[in-house]
Structure formats: C-alpha cells, structure tokens
Wavefront OBJ file of the C-alpha trace (Angstrom):
o trace
v 76.201 19.164 39.620
v 76.346 17.159 36.760
v 73.891 14.506 38.379
v 71.667 17.319 39.533
v 71.740 18.729 35.780
v 70.254 15.537 34.075
v 67.659 14.945 36.943
v 66.510 18.417 35.773
v 66.674 17.656 32.193
v 64.545 14.610 32.441
v 62.136 16.029 34.904
v 61.687 18.680 31.908
v 61.407 16.508 29.464
v 58.408 14.435 31.375
v 56.347 17.593 31.447
v 56.510 18.674 27.769
v 55.255 15.325 26.739
v 51.901 15.320 27.387
v 51.847 18.967 25.950
v 53.457 17.621 22.627
v 50.631 14.725 22.276
v 48.103 17.371 22.440
v 49.652 19.559 20.360
v 49.743 16.546 17.891
v 46.375 15.751 18.472
v 44.968 18.924 18.172
v 47.056 19.513 14.933
v 45.159 16.469 13.419
v 41.753 17.479 14.323
v 41.095 14.830 16.330
v 38.385 16.114 18.818
v 36.780 12.810 21.102
v 33.355 14.480 21.157
v 33.308 15.317 17.241
v 34.249 11.514 16.646
v 31.811 10.365 19.219
v 29.017 12.287 17.452
v 30.153 11.054 13.960
v 29.616 7.500 15.069
v 26.313 7.931 16.347
v 25.325 9.339 13.258
v 26.677 6.531 11.356
v 24.899 4.184 13.380
v 21.721 6.067 12.738
v 22.079 6.330 8.690
v 22.522 2.508 9.140
v 19.676 1.654 10.820
v 17.142 4.337 9.025
v 18.428 3.974 5.559
v 17.799 0.363 5.066
v 14.386 0.885 6.832
v 13.391 3.187 4.250
v 14.614 1.107 1.608
v 12.632 -1.554 2.695
v 9.355 -0.259 3.206
v 9.610 1.519 -0.310
v 10.128 -2.032 -1.643
v 7.053 -3.227 0.495
v 4.791 -0.170 -0.971
v 5.704 -1.721 -4.279
v 3.946 -4.713 -3.654
v 1.375 -4.019 -1.045
v -1.144 -1.100 -0.292
v -2.710 -0.317 2.948
v -6.389 0.782 2.467
v -9.337 1.649 4.575
v -12.755 1.051 3.242
v -14.923 4.377 2.766
v -18.632 4.232 2.355
v -21.322 1.093 2.259
v -21.391 0.224 -1.089
v -19.494 -3.122 -0.340
v -21.529 -4.134 2.631
v -21.940 -6.701 4.342
v -18.420 -8.096 2.816
v -16.681 -5.066 3.891
v -17.931 -2.282 6.505
v -16.886 1.467 6.735
v -13.344 2.114 8.220
v -12.113 -1.553 7.351
v -8.528 -1.895 7.334
v -7.517 -3.734 3.985
v -4.388 -4.921 2.508
v -4.334 -4.796 -1.546
v -1.769 -7.048 -3.263
v -0.803 -4.756 -6.142
v 1.382 -7.725 -8.151
v -2.064 -9.760 -8.257
v -2.607 -8.894 -11.773
v 0.935 -8.758 -12.688
v 2.965 -11.677 -14.730
v 0.540 -12.842 -16.856
v -2.366 -13.075 -13.935
v -5.792 -11.546 -14.572
v -9.008 -10.712 -12.739
v -11.432 -13.417 -12.341
v -15.375 -13.514 -10.941
v -15.658 -12.843 -7.449
v -12.222 -10.957 -6.797
v -12.449 -7.810 -4.789
v -10.225 -4.953 -6.306
v -9.155 -1.759 -5.850
v -9.171 0.719 -9.097
v -8.712 4.288 -9.910
v -11.759 5.924 -11.229
v -12.703 9.151 -13.002
v -15.033 10.362 -9.967
v -13.296 12.615 -7.426
v -13.716 13.361 -3.743
v -14.995 16.269 -1.974
v -11.422 17.411 -1.897
v -10.851 17.190 -5.780
v -8.490 14.142 -5.288
v -8.926 11.055 -7.712
v -11.390 8.596 -5.912
v -10.557 4.746 -5.199
v -13.014 2.661 -5.949
v -13.582 -0.912 -4.098
v -15.732 -3.537 -5.688
v -16.256 -7.054 -6.828
v -15.495 -8.243 -10.093
v -18.648 -9.460 -12.103
v -17.728 -9.715 -15.946
v -14.487 -10.242 -17.473
v -13.269 -9.368 -21.004
v -15.441 -11.487 -23.307
v -18.520 -12.249 -21.059
v -21.971 -11.024 -21.813
v -23.409 -9.445 -18.756
v -27.511 -8.375 -18.043
v -29.298 -7.347 -15.389
v -33.012 -7.894 -15.313
v -35.748 -8.158 -12.320
v -33.090 -7.508 -9.949
v -30.900 -10.497 -11.333
v -27.774 -10.402 -12.700
v -26.777 -13.025 -16.028
v -23.585 -14.149 -17.171
v -23.193 -15.223 -20.273
v -26.908 -15.841 -20.663
v -26.964 -17.729 -17.359
v -28.587 -16.513 -13.740
v -25.742 -16.165 -11.438
v -25.758 -17.020 -7.659
v -24.382 -14.205 -5.256
v -24.768 -14.801 -1.715
v -22.690 -12.164 -0.413
v -24.998 -9.324 -1.565
v -26.455 -7.511 1.223
v -29.875 -7.240 -0.267
v -30.211 -10.331 -2.911
v -31.370 -7.840 -5.034
v -29.315 -6.332 -8.202
v -30.955 -2.354 -9.277
v -31.486 -1.458 -12.394
v -31.929 -2.676 -16.007
v -29.131 -3.750 -18.710
v -29.586 -5.144 -21.625
v -27.285 -8.128 -22.891
v -23.929 -6.400 -23.099
v -20.712 -7.906 -24.284
v -17.614 -7.163 -22.406
v -14.608 -5.557 -24.299
v -11.255 -6.923 -24.374
v -9.371 -5.158 -21.765
v -12.539 -3.895 -19.906
v -13.864 -5.426 -16.531
v -17.378 -4.795 -15.265
v -17.298 -4.411 -11.280
v -20.201 -4.016 -8.697
v -20.579 -3.499 -5.093
v -21.993 -6.080 -2.981
v -24.791 -3.389 -1.455
v -26.367 -3.330 -4.804
v -28.882 -0.620 -3.533
v -25.804 1.942 -2.651
v -22.762 1.168 -4.417
v -22.109 3.304 -7.931
v -20.170 0.987 -9.979
v -20.379 0.093 -13.640
v -24.099 -0.197 -13.746
v -23.705 3.419 -13.588
v -22.368 5.518 -16.740
v -20.357 8.108 -14.461
v -17.975 4.977 -13.622
v -18.660 2.690 -16.479
v -16.692 -0.739 -17.262
v -12.801 -0.221 -16.132
v -9.829 -0.506 -17.779
v -7.389 -3.119 -17.014
v -4.927 -0.435 -16.629
v -6.691 1.293 -13.695
v -6.863 -1.700 -11.517
v -4.663 -1.129 -8.499
v -4.681 -4.602 -7.297
v -7.152 -7.269 -5.337
v -7.927 -6.918 -1.570
v -6.380 -10.228 -0.299
v -6.454 -9.485 3.570
v -8.248 -7.809 6.346
v -6.009 -6.599 9.369
v -9.102 -4.398 10.939
v -11.411 -4.893 13.062
v -9.687 -7.522 14.538
v -12.689 -9.849 15.144
v -12.872 -9.896 11.353
v -9.176 -10.666 10.757
v -7.904 -13.026 7.740
v -8.236 -13.220 4.145
v -10.663 -12.109 1.578
v -12.335 -14.293 -0.808
l 1 2 3 4 5 6 7 8 9 10 11 12 13 14 15 16 17 18 19 20 21 22 23 24 25 26 27 28 29 30 31 32 33 34 35 36 37 38 39 40 41 42 43 44 45 46 47 48 49 50 51 52 53 54 55 56 57 58 59 60 61 62 63 64 65 66 67 68 69 70 71 72 73 74 75 76 77 78 79 80 81 82 83 84 85 86 87 88 89 90 91 92 93 94 95 96 97 98 99 100 101 102 103 104 105 106 107 108 109 110 111 112 113 114 115 116 117 118 119 120 121 122 123 124 125 126 127 128 129 130 131 132 133 134 135 136 137 138 139 140 141 142 143 144 145 146 147 148 149 150 151 152 153 154 155 156 157 158 159 160 161 162 163 164 165 166 167 168 169 170 171 172 173 174 175 176 177 178 179 180 181 182 183 184 185 186 187 188 189 190 191 192 193 194 195 196 197 198 199 200 201 202 203 204 205 206 207 208 209 210 211
C-alpha cells in the first residue's frame, strides 16, 4: 500500500508541474507572440531611424534639383536632374565668375510658390558690368562666353558697380532668360544663394560634373 501511495503521489506531482510553469509565465505576462512582435518592431526602428537621420543630414549638404524652362540652354536642358552643393559658399568660400548657382527669387510659380532660379554668376561684388551691342563687359573688358546659346546678349545696361553682398546672374540662353538684366529679378543677394550646381545625374548620357 505504501508503495502504491508513493507512486500515485509522484504521478500527481508530474502532471501538475507543467500547469505550474504555465501559470507562472502567464502571471509574468510573457507571451511568445507579443515578444516576437516587439522584437520585430525594434529591428524596424533600428533600421529606419538611422536611415531617416542620414537622409536629413545629407539634405543639409546637397539638394536635388530638376531644371525647368530653357533659360540655361544649351548648358542645361529642361528636366536635367542636378545635385546642388549647399555648402559651396559656406566657411568663407564665395561665388565666382562662371559658377552655376540656384537661388531664391521674388518671382512666383503659377501655384503661388516662391520660384527658384538657376543661373550663371557673371559679376561679383565690386565688379563693374555693362551690356552693349550684344556684348557683356566686365571691368571695362569684353568677356568671352562660349557657353552662350546664341552668342548674343540682349538688353543695354550702362556701367554698373555691383554692390557688396550682391551678384549679377544671367542664364546661358540670353534670348530667353529672365535674370539680373530684368528689374523683376535684379541682382541677387548673397543670402538668397542656395548653393552651387555641381553634378548632373540625368540624362545618363551627360552624367558628370558641371563647370
């Protein structure tokens, strides 16, 4: 009788053990499905957050830009996809003659948004600029501009000294560019310069740096 009683007690303990373990896990709130879900969520967070931060930092340095219009032909064509280097004129560097820049303007798009312009720097602070007979003169000398689409600059501008902190910009398609020759645009403040266009990503046939 004693042996049978002991065996019965052992069997009863063995059958109760798993139930005791399950009760303990439930009391602790540990559900395998929830733990797996939390683990997957953390993996997504670890992947996405660094990517978002990296993208934010990159956009502080460069700005993708799509060319609209024909004012920079034949150097740039509509729908060219460019990279603008936003730090080009930081840390003491200054725009120089020939740079292709993107800037804010007082012009607006059809939707009322502020219109960005992409033009070439022709005159910098302290320069004297004039336009006569289709020719641009800088500091009293006719300048050679082999990038101009038609080789002719419209408009007549008397000798003008470019003030400190201002820049005289023109498009390469002088017959179809609204730029510093037009009073609606005028000279551009240094603070309105967004950056320098440095690289063309598209079309692939013209992939490369801009000079």
